[in-house]
N, C-alpha and C positions, 0 to 999 in steps of 0.2 A: 661161172663168175661173170663172163661177158653178158649172159642173159640177164643176170641180176642187175648188172649196171644199166643195161638198156631199159629195164622195167622201171628202175629207180628215175632215169632220165625221163621217161615218158610221162611218169607220175608227176614229177616236178614241172614238166612242161604244161601238163593239164591244169596244174594249180595256177600257173601263171595265166593261163588262157581263160580261167573261170570268170573273171571280171570283164573280160573282153568280149564285145558282140560286134557284128558287122551288120548294120542295118541297110536293107537295099529295096525297101518298098517306097510308095509314093510319100510325098510330104504335104503337110498342112501349112497354109499361109493366111495371115490376118494382117490387116493395115491399121496402123494407129496414126492417123493424120489429124492432129488437133490437141487439145488439152488432155493431160492425164488425170482421171477423175474415177469415182466409183464405177461408172459404166465401162470404162476401159479395163479396169481391174477385173471386173466380172466377165468381160469379153475374153481376156487372156485365160482365166481360170477355166472357163468353158472350153476354150480352144485346146488347152493342154489336155483336159479330159478326153475330148473327142480324138485328138491325135493318139493318145494312149490306147483308147479302144480300138482304133483302126490299126494299131501297130505301125504307125508312121515312122519314116526315118528321122524326121525331126520336125520341129514347129519353126516357121520363119516368120519374123515379125518385121515388116517393112514400116520404118519409123520416120515421122517428120513432126516434131513437137516442140512448142515454145515452153513447155513445162507443165506444172500442175500441182496436184496434192502430194504432199510428202507421205501421208497416210496411205494413199492409193499406191504409191510406188513402193512402199513397204511391203504392202499386201502382195503386190505383183512378184517382188522379190521372193517372198515366201513361197508363192506358187510355183516359181521357177525352180526353186531349191528342192520343192518335193516332187518335181515332175520326174517321169520315168524316161522321157524322151528329151533329147537335147533341144533347148530353146535358144535359137540364134536370133540376134537383133541386127537388123541391116538398115542403117540410115541412108536414105536414098529418096530421089535422085539428086543430081547436082543442084545446090541451093537449098537442100533440106538441112534441118538442124536437129541435134539432140541436146537441147539446152536444159539447164535446171534440173527438174525431175527426170526429164528424158535421159540426161547424162547418167543419173543414178541408175536408171533401168538398163542402160547399155553396160554399165559396170557389174551389174547383177546378172547379166546373162552368161550363159555357157560359152557362147562364142560371139564376139563383137565385130561387126563389118561396117565399113563406111565407103561410100562412093567419093571419088575426087571431087572436090568443090563443096564438101559439106563440112559441117564443124560441130564439136562437142564441148560442153563445159558451161560455165557461167551459173553456177548453183548455189551462189551466195545468197542467203535470205535478206530481203530488204522490206522497208516499211511500205505504208500506203501510197507515198508519192515516189517510190524508187530509192529513197535515201536509206543509209545504213540504220539498222536498229540499235540504238545506244543502249549502254548499261548492261545490267545483269542479264536482261532478257535477250539482248543480241547475242552476248556470249554463250548463253545456253543453248540458243537455236543453232549458232555456228558449230558449236563443240558436238552437239548431238548429230546433226546431219553429216558433220565431217567424219565423225566415228563411224557412221553408218557406210559412208563411202569407202573408208578404208577397210572396214571388215569385209565388204563385199570384194573389194580388190584382192584381199589377201586369200579370201575363199577361192577366187577364180585365177589365182596365181598372176594377177596383174600388179602394176606399179602402186603401192599403197599411198605412197608419198605424193605422186602426181594426182591420185584420185582424191586425197585428202584436200589438196590445194585447189581443186576445181571448186570446193566449197568455200575454204577458208580465204582464198586469194580470188576467187571468182575467175580463175584462169579459164581460157578457152583454147582449143586446138583445132587445127585443120586436120584432115584424114591422115596426111602424111606425118604430121607432128604427133598425132595421138598414136599412130603406130610406133614411131621412135620412142615415145614415152611409155610404151608397153600398156596403153589403155585399151587398145584393140588388137585384134589378131590378123585381120585380113582387110585389104583394100580391093574393091571390085567395082568396076563402072557400072555393070548391069548384071542381070540374073545369068546370062550365059557365062559371063567371066566368073562369077561367084561359083557356079557349078564346077568349073575348072580348078578354082582354088581350094574347093572343099573336098574334092575327091581324095579319098585315102587319108583324110585328116583325122587325127585322134582327138576325141572330146571326153573329158571327164564328167559324168554324170552320176553324182553320189558315189557309190563304191564301184560303179562300172566304168570301164574305159571303153568308149564306143568309137568305131572306126566308121565314117561316113563314106557312102558309096554314091556318087553323082555322075558316074559314067556308065550308061548314057543319062542324059538329063532325066531327072525324076519327074513323075507325073504330079502335077500340083492341084491340091484340092483347096480351093479359096473358100474360107469360112467368113460369112459376113455377119455384122451385128444384127441381132434381133430387133424387132421393133421397139420393144421396151428398153434395150440397151441404147438404141439411137435416140429415143426421147430423153433418157436420163442423161445421156452424153451432151445433148443440146442444152438441157436445163442446168447442168453443172457447171456454170459459170456465173460469177458475181454480177456481171453486165445484164444478164438475162433475168436473174432473180430481181435486181433492182428495177428494171423496166416493167417486169410484171407486177411488182408490189405498187409502183406508182400508177400504173394503168388501173389496177384493181381499186386503189384509193380514189382516183378520179371518177371512175365509174359509180362507186358507191356515193361520192359527194354530189354527183349530178342527180342520182336517184333520189337522195334525201332532201336535195334542195327542191325538186319539183316532181314528187311522187307520181309515178305513172302505173304502167302494167308490171313493172317489177323486172324487166328484162336486163336494165343496167345494173341493178342491185345483184341479180343473180350472177351475171358475167363478172362484176366486180369481185364479188365473193370468191368465185371460181379462180379469178387471177391471184387473189391473195393467198388462197389455199395452195395453188401450184408454186407461188413464191416461196412460201413456207417450206415446201417440199424441197425446192431448190436450194435455200439457205441450210437445210439440214445436211446436204452433201458437201458443204464448205465449212472449214474451221472458222469460227465466229468468235468474237469478243462479246460478253454478256452486256458490257456497258454500251456497245455500239448497237446491240439488239434493243436495249432498253430505250436509247434514243430514238430509234425507228418507231417504236410502239408510242412513245410520248409525241412525237411528230404527227403520227396518224390520229391520236386522240385530239390533239389541238386543232387540227385541220377540220375534223368532223364537228368539233365543238363550235366552230365559227357559224355553222348553219343554225345552231339553237340559241346561241348568245351572241347576236350581232355586236361586233366591235370595230365596225368600219374597216375590216380586214386585218387587225392586229393579230388576232389568234391565227389566222391562215398564214400570215408572213412568218410569225413565230414558228408555227409548225413546219412550214418549209425550210427555215433555216436549221430547225432540229433534225429534220430528215437529212439535210445536207452533211451536218457532222455525223449523223449516224452511219450514212453510206460511206463516209471517209473512214471511219473507225471500226465498222462491223466485221471486216474480214481480218483474221488473225494472220499476221505476215509470217509467223514462226511455223505455220503449217501448210502454206502454200505460197507460190510466187504469182498466183492469179490476183488481179485487183479489179475494182470497179473503176472503170475509166473516168478521169475527171471531166472529160467532154460529156460522157453519159450523165454524170452527176449534174453538170450545169444545164444540160438539155432538159433533164428530169425537172429540176427546180424552176427553170424558166417556163417550162410547159405547165407545171402546176400553178404557178402564179397568174400566168396569162389565162388559163382555163378557168380558175376559180372567180378571177375578175370578170370574165366573159358570162359564166354561168349566172353570177350573181346580179350582173347587169340585166340579163335576159329575164330572169325570175322576177327581179323587181319591177321590170317593165310590164310583165304579165299580171302581176298582182295589182299594179296601178290601174291597168286597163280593166281588170275584173271589178276593181272597187268603182271605177267610174261607171261601168255598165250597170252595176247594182244600183247606184244611185239614180241612174235614169230610168231603169225599168222596175226597180224594186227587187226583192228576192234575197235569199240567202238562207243559211242554216240547213235544216233537213230538206233534202231533195230541191235546194235552191228556191223554196217557195216561201220562206218566212219574209214578212213585209208586204207580201202581195195582198191586194184587196179582192173581195168577193161578195156575194149576196146569198143570204140564207134561203135555202130551198124548202127544207122541212124541219120542224122542231118537235122534240118529244113534249109530253105534257107539262114538264117542269120548265121547259124553254132553254135548258142548258146543255142540251145535246141534240144532234140530228145531222143533217147533211147541208154542206155549203158548196156553192159552185165557185170554183176558182180557175181562171184561165182556161175555161172550157172544159174542166174535169170536176167530177163531183167526188168530194171527200167527206169523211165522217169528221165531226167536230165536237169539241166540248167547251164550255164557256162558264166562267165564274158568276156571271150575272145572267138573268133570263133575257132571251132574244126572241124576235118575232120573224115570221116569214117575210121576205123580200127586204129585210133589213141589211144594211151595209156593214161589213165587218173587215177587220185586218188580221192576218195571221201572225200570232205573236210567238208561237213555238209549236213542239209536237211532242206526242207521246207515242213512239212507234209510228203507225200509219194513221193515227188519229191526230188532227191539227187542234191546237189551241187558239181560240179567236177572241178578239175584243170588239167592241163597238166602235166602228169608224165615226168619229165626231165631226169630221168635215162636212 
């Protein structure tokens, strides 16, 4: 009987221990210091896969972010939820912050840690100038993001009310306040303090209960962003997209105003293409995008339809409103800085004025030169005078000597050798001439 009871006890104990693991290998570490965007989402997903492949004890994210895209942080929350290794988010060092989308990432993590002197919160969606979004759209955005924060908090056994108010009331907390409100689990000044706090701590990862072992201190495998992720991370900000778009527009304007070897046009087109890619990674309003397109058309039209600058000014104003309204505030807390918008519009107006002035001066000087020396049209030779060298039997074709060069010519009327003529046009490489009556 006693043996049967012991067998039952061991079976029961083994069932309890099935979902529990002790991970004691090295750890993977990534840093997110900047905005949360598609690049950081891809970075985290890749890091989780590598940590799983290496059988790491856990993945540690050292975080310092002003926020970013709601869509990206949702993707990151999904990656964390599907992870087979614990994903820990550590806001550090002192002075760092996990605000807006960063706060949502912290709430979504398996274990949330903050350093003294850091803060978390302020995830309320705002408009283009930092104002509250009014009406149904504002309510929809707040309710949606608030529900996301609350659901993640409930999933991770955190305070759903405090998580919800991070969005609905834009509450912010210090590390100590966040611990008291049960938004985080650990406060640690640095990595050494973190290892002491994490040792023997249990973390729930899906159906498994994992006991962390950080004594002795684990080996750290730092995973850097790939080159592609770094480039996308740099481009995934409305300020960068706006600057690239305005620079591309300015280069194309200069190229069309004074056509040259095409470098300006090529670089301008490349800037516009990259700006388009950058805008693709940002939630945008269709109306704002239409305004940007209309502004570009008006500015380019100024080159072909001179209006004393009216189209250029109108296009610049249209771009201004397009930049103000193109970013969807319900999808991100990132904005195009008003200072950037002002600098772009001022630079466009000043540059267009300067380019127009220089081009008009060049054209005026060219016209004056043509009046003085003659020439124009094909090869700059129309209007030049010359003398007939040879003629065919009908006198209407032959060779003419123009400015030291021998050209083939055709004429409507018969001409004679040594007769003076004027170039009136051309047919490919054959000049059309008329008799010089002077």
